[in-house]
C-alpha positions, 0 to 999 in steps of 0.5 A: 508706071513702075520703071524696071529694075536691075535684077542683079541689083535686087534687094529682097529684104527691101522689096519684101518691106515695100510689099508689106507697106502696100498691103498695109495701104490696102488696109490690111490688118496687123495680124494679116501682115503678121502672118504675111511676114511669117511666111516670106520668112520661111522663104528666106530661111530656105534661101540661106539655110537649104539652097545656100543663098547667103545673100538672099539673091533671087535674081536668077529665079525661075521655075525650077528654083521655085519647084525646088521650094515646093518640094522643101515645103512638101517635106517640111509640113505635114498640113496642107494649109501650111503649104498652101498659105506660104506658097499663096503668100510667095505668089503674091509676093512675085505678083508684086515683083512682076508689078514693080518690073522685077520679074517679067512674069511669076514663076511661083504659079507654076507650083500646084497649091495644096487643097484648102482644109476645111475648117469647122464653120463657126458663125455668129450664133443666131441669138447674138445676132438678135442681140446685136441688132436689138442693141443697135436699134436702141443706140440708133435713138440715142440723145446724142447725135454722134451715137445715133449716127455711128449706130446707123452706120454699124446697122448697115454694116451689119445688114451688108455682111450678114445679108449680103456676104461682104468682106471687110475688104469689100466694105472698107471703101464702098461707095454710095454709088454701089448701092442699089436701092430698088423697091424690095429688092436691093443690092450692093455692086462689088468690084474685085480686083481681078474679075467683072463686077457683080451684085448681091441681094440684100434684105429688103429691110436695107433700103429702110435703114439705109435711107434713114442712115443717109439722111442722118449722115447728110446732116452729119457731114455738114456739121463736121465740114466733110464730103466724101461718097463712101458708105462708112466713115471713121469718127471721133465722139464729137465729129466725122474725120473721113470717109472710108472705114479700114478693114482693121477698124470694122474689126475693132468695132466688132471686138468692142460689141463682143466685149461690152455685149458679151456675145460671139461676133467677128466679121467673119463669123457674121459672113459665115452665118450668111452662108448658113442663111443662104442654105436655108434659103435654097440658094444654089451652091453656084449662085452662093459662092458667086455672091461670095466671090469664091471660086467655082471649085470651093467646097460647101460641104461643111456647111451643109454637114452643119446646117441643121445646127445653125438655123439663120434667118434674116426675117428678124431684121425686119420683125424687130425693126417694125416693133421697134417703130410700132412702139414709137421707141424710134422717137424716144 
């Protein structure tokens, strides 16, 4: 447990460095860390240039000072998103200060955030998801054991995102105990840090590919002399290095797919494709938002307006896999 610190001795820049170190330890990407630094730099410059706080002393900060910063943001930025992002970054930083016993409570939570602007969804094109799935199936029968295993890992990753809308942060240290293979109704358990756990349904093909992956993984773990309970893993071309895979590591995997297959595909765009898939399946908005871990106030309007432009369906996962098996391609 963190020991209380004297507010009079608060080193703002030092605490921000600790904050960034904490975020990095949680697997936040380089770009995410860069954005947080930019947003907090805005706050630091405000202290020096507007509040005339040359020593960056926040020991006396409370609701009035925070509201003044909120007014500054209203005047400086026309974009709701810009204001919202900077308030959110500062809120997270002060949450960290509360955890570190620097502040008894978070005064930033008194600033109302600007509504989030819904940008036009840019899901992975349906044809690109099919291209990636076909490629992974072919890689899963490679003569090289590690290539086979990594392909099966990536198949599981794809279905968890496209099938269940998981974020990379959900995936990075997902445990086998969070996967439920119940006949034709597999599900995955999500454990958010600030809300109750909940489960999300998966396409029924997930049971088949996960069982196959688990068997191959068990053999390779034994060969690599490692043991872990994570669903995913980090590896080099010759052996498994460790259990779990960082959020950035997952993003890099999709970057490599984009270059190699010349497709438009990121973890985020696959998750957006999942939303279109669920809308096409006629799931209620409230159910979709619950599965995505979104607030009830989140608006799916932009997705509905573009639904006719993005015909996503999960049926092809099983169809292509079944064709692959019928043709005996899985035994090559």
